[in-house]
C-alpha positions, 0 to 999 in steps of 0.5 A: 580515467575517471573517479574512482567510485565510478570504475566497473568492479567485476568481482563485486559485481559477481558477488552482488549477483550470487548473493541475489540469485541465492536470495530469488532461488530461495523457496520458501523464504525464510522468515528470519529473525527481526529484532530478535536477532542480536546484532553484536554490540559494536559491529557497526562501529568504525565502519564509515571512515575516510578510506572506506572498507572491502566491498565483499567483506561489507557485502558478507556482513551484511548477509551475515550480520544484518540480513538475519535481523530483518524479518523477510516480508516476501516470506509465505510466512508473513502474515502481519500488519499489511504484507508484501509478497512481490513476484520474482519478476518484479523483484528482477526488474526492481534491479533493472531499475536501480542499475539503469540510473532512471529519473522518472520525474518528468516525461523529458527526462524518462518518456519510456518510463512514463509511457509504461507507468502510465499503461500500468495505470490506465489499466488499473483505472479501467478495472476500477470503472473509471473513465478514459484519460483517469491517470496520475502518478506511482507515489511512495505509498498510500499515505503519500498518495492520501495526502496528494489526492486530498490536497487536490480535493481541498483546493476544489472544495475552496473553490466550490465553497468561496464563502467559508473560511479555508479552516473551516472546511471538512472532509467526511471520514470514518473512524475506521480510516487509515491514520494517514487520512487524519495526519493528511487533514492535519496537515492541509488545515482542513477539519474532519466530520467523523462519521460513527460507522454501521458496524466499522462500514461507513455508508451513505445512511450513516453519512446522511444521519451525522449531516443532518446532525451537523450544524454546518454540513455545507462546509463538508468538502469532501468523503474519504472512503476505505475499500479494505480497512488495514485492520479488518478488510472492511470495504465501506459502501463505496457505491452509495458514497459515490453516489451522494458525492456526485450528487452533491458535487463533493470530492470522492477519495477512496482509500484502496492502499491494501483492498483495491487489489480486490479488483482481480477477484473474480468473487469480491470485485463487485464490493468494489464497483462504486469506485467508478465515482471516484474523483481519485483512488489510491491503491498500493502494488507494493501490498496485494498486488505483489510489488516491491517496496515503495510503490502506490499507484495514485490516480484522478478521474480528471488528471488536469485538476490534480496538475494544475494544483499540484505542479510545482512551478520554478524557472529551471522547470519551465521546460517541462510544461511547454505546451509543444507536445500534449504528452509533456502534461504527463509528468509524473511529478505534476501530480503528488506532493513529490518532485524527483522520484525513482521509477517505482511502477515499473517493476509492477508494470514488468510483472504485470505484463509478463505474468498477465492478468489471468495470474493475478486473478488466480494469486489475489483470489487465493488469498481471499480462499485460504482466509474463508477455509482458515474462518472454517478451521477456527470455527471446528476449534475449541480454544479460538474463535472469531472476533467478526466475520472475514472480509477480503483476505483478513481474519480477525480471531480471538484465543479464549482466555488470553490477555494482551501479554500473553499474545505477544509471547505467542507472537514471539514465539512463533518467530522464534520457531521460524513458523510465522510472523504473526502480530496481535492488534486491538479490536473494540479495545480487546487485544486479539490475534489478526492473519492478514494473507496476501502471498498466494503460496501460505499453505494450509498447513501453516495455518493449522500449525499456527492456531494448534500453537495456541492450544498452550 
C-alpha cells in the first residue's frame, strides 16, 4: 500500500545517519576545497531520468564528488565573508525539524513550533532592551528581515506624512549600510537620504547635519542604523539615532544581522544599548548566534502594527485570522513578506535551551577576544599592518606592498593548503585582507599560520 516514494527505506536511513554521524564527529571540520575542487566533466549527466537511481549510490556520489567542492562553513578555518558556525545541537535538531514534516506558517498548523520560536524571539527582544510584547518571526535572512521591516516602516511613514507623495518619502541611511537596505528601498519605491558617516559610523550629529542641508527633511520617515557592519564590524550611534527617531516620530530600524549577537558579549553589549529604541530589529542566528542556515530573527516593538500591514488576506486564509483566540495573532506568516515557511527558528531555540546562555556568552566573547589578540599580533609584525581599529570580531589589515592579484593568489593558496578560507575585501578603494572570527574553536595557531603565510 502507498506510493513507492513514501515507503520507509531502512538501508538508506542507516546510510544517511551514518554519513551524518561521521560528519558531526569531525573535529575539527575540514574546509574542503570549494570551487578549487574539480567536478568531473559530465559527472551529473543522466542522473535525472524516468526510472531514478539507487539512493545509496547517489549518496556516495554526493559524498565523494560534490561535498568536497563545498567549503564547509562550520569549519573553524572559515574566516571569510560572515561565517556560519552552527552548534552540534542545532545541526542535530535541524535534522529533527526536517524529518518532522513541520509547516511553521501559522499557529493553527504548528502551535508548538510557534510557541518555542516565540520564546527565543522574546528572549532576544528582552536582551536588546525592547519592551514586553515585542515579537515577530524567524525569516530566511537579514535581507528578508530588512525588506519586511522597512515595508512596515514605509506604510507607517505614509500614514504620518499623508501630504507627501509616496515616491518622495525617504529613509536616512549610511553609505556603509548593508547592500540589502538599498535594494529594499528600491523594491519599496522609496528614496534614501544618504548620510555621509563619521569615519564610517552613522551618528546623530552626521544625520542632523545632512537633514539641515537637505531641502525636504520632512520627507524622511525613518532611520536605518547598523549594529556591526558586514565589512568592518562598526556599530552606529544607536543611542543617538534612536533618541532622534523617537523625538521626531520616525521609524527606527536596526540591522544587526551580524553584530546584533554582541548582545551576548559581557564587554561589548554596551555598544548595542540603543537597540532598545528600535521599532524593528534584525539579528541572524545563522551568523554569530551559531545556528544553521537559513535563520534570521525579525523583531518588532509593536507586532500588531506589522501584522496589520503584512498579513496576507485570502478566503482560504480566513481561518488563520479568527478572533476566537488571541494566540492566533501569532502567525509567523503575518510578520514578514512570506507565507509558507519552514520552522527555521527551532534549531536555534533547541541549541539555546540545551547549551544555556552562559555558553553563548563565552562563545561570542571568545571571537571578540581572538580578534583583539590578532590585532596585537599584527602590530608586532613588520610585513603586515592594521587598516583600522578592530571592531567586534572583524579585523581589517594589509600586507605591505601587495596588490589585488597577490591577495587573490594568497587566498587561493590558503584554501589549497587547507589552512583557512580567507578572502580579501575593499576598504576605501584599496584591496586589503579581512578576518571574520565567529567560530569559538578557531585557534590562535591558525591565525599565526595565516599571517606567516603572507611573508613571501
